[in-house]
C-alpha positions in Angstrom: -15.0 13.0 -19.9 -15.3 15.1 -16.4 -16.5 12.1 -14.6 -13.3 9.7 -16.0 -11.2 13.1 -14.8 -12.3 12.9 -11.9 -12.5 8.8 -11.4 -8.5 9.5 -12.5 -8.1 12.2 -10.1 -9.3 10.1 -7.2 -7.1 7.4 -8.3 -4.5 9.3 -8.2 -5.3 10.3 -4.3 -6.0 7.1 -3.1 -2.8 5.8 -4.2 -0.6 9.4 -2.9 -2.3 8.0 0.8 -1.3 5.0 0.6 2.5 5.5 -0.3 2.3 8.2 2.6 1.0 5.6 4.8 3.9 3.6 3.7 6.9 5.7 4.3 5.3 6.2 7.5 5.2 2.8 9.2 6.2 0.5 7.1 10.3 1.8 7.2 9.7 0.9 2.8 10.2 3.7 0.1 7.7 3.3 -1.2 9.2 4.5 -4.4 10.2 0.8 -4.5 6.7 -0.5 -4.4 3.7 1.8 -5.9 5.0 4.4 -9.0 3.0 7.8 -8.2 0.8 7.1 -11.6 -0.3 3.0 -10.4 -2.6 3.0 -12.5 -3.4 -0.9 -11.5 -3.0 -0.1 -7.8 -5.7 3.3 -7.8 -7.9 1.3 -9.9 -8.1 -1.2 -7.1 -8.2 0.8 -4.0 -11.2 2.8 -5.5 -13.1 -0.3 -6.1 -12.4 -1.1 -2.2 -13.7 2.4 -1.4 -17.2 1.4 -3.1 -17.5 -1.4 -1.0 -14.9 -4.4 -3.0 -13.4 -6.7 -0.2 -9.3 -6.5 -1.7 -7.6 -6.4 1.3 -6.3 -10.0 0.0 -5.5 -8.1 -3.7 -3.4 -5.5 -2.3 -1.5 -7.9 0.1 -0.9 -10.4 -3.2 0.2 -7.2 -5.5 2.5 -5.5 -2.4 4.0 -9.0 -1.6 5.0 -9.8 -5.0 6.6 -6.5 -6.0 8.1 -6.7 -3.0 10.4 -9.9 -4.6 11.5 -7.8 -7.2 15.4 -8.0 -6.5 15.7 -4.1 -6.2 13.6 -3.3 -3.2 16.1 -2.1 0.0 16.6 -3.3 3.5 13.4 -2.5 5.1 12.0 -5.0 3.5 11.2 -7.4 5.9 9.1 -4.9 8.2 7.3 -4.7 5.3 6.6 -8.4 4.8 5.6 -8.4 8.8 3.0 -6.2 8.0 1.5 -7.7 4.9 1.5 -10.4 6.2 -1.5 -10.0 8.8 -4.9 -11.4 7.5 
């Protein structure tokens, strides 16, 4: 049980770091792309820190979320960042 709590804490930390990065670098409100407790993205980020190559999956996930009609005006800047290989 303690290991699960530790893993979930690391997922949340990884999601917080990604939200901060988006806020600082992409002119997009991270609340529009990533929930604070985003377990799907958190698990993907944790697998990435373990050595898995998930860049394409992370970009695809964020691109799909950006295609939602509720995303704001900063989206063109974010799309250019996510379009990079």
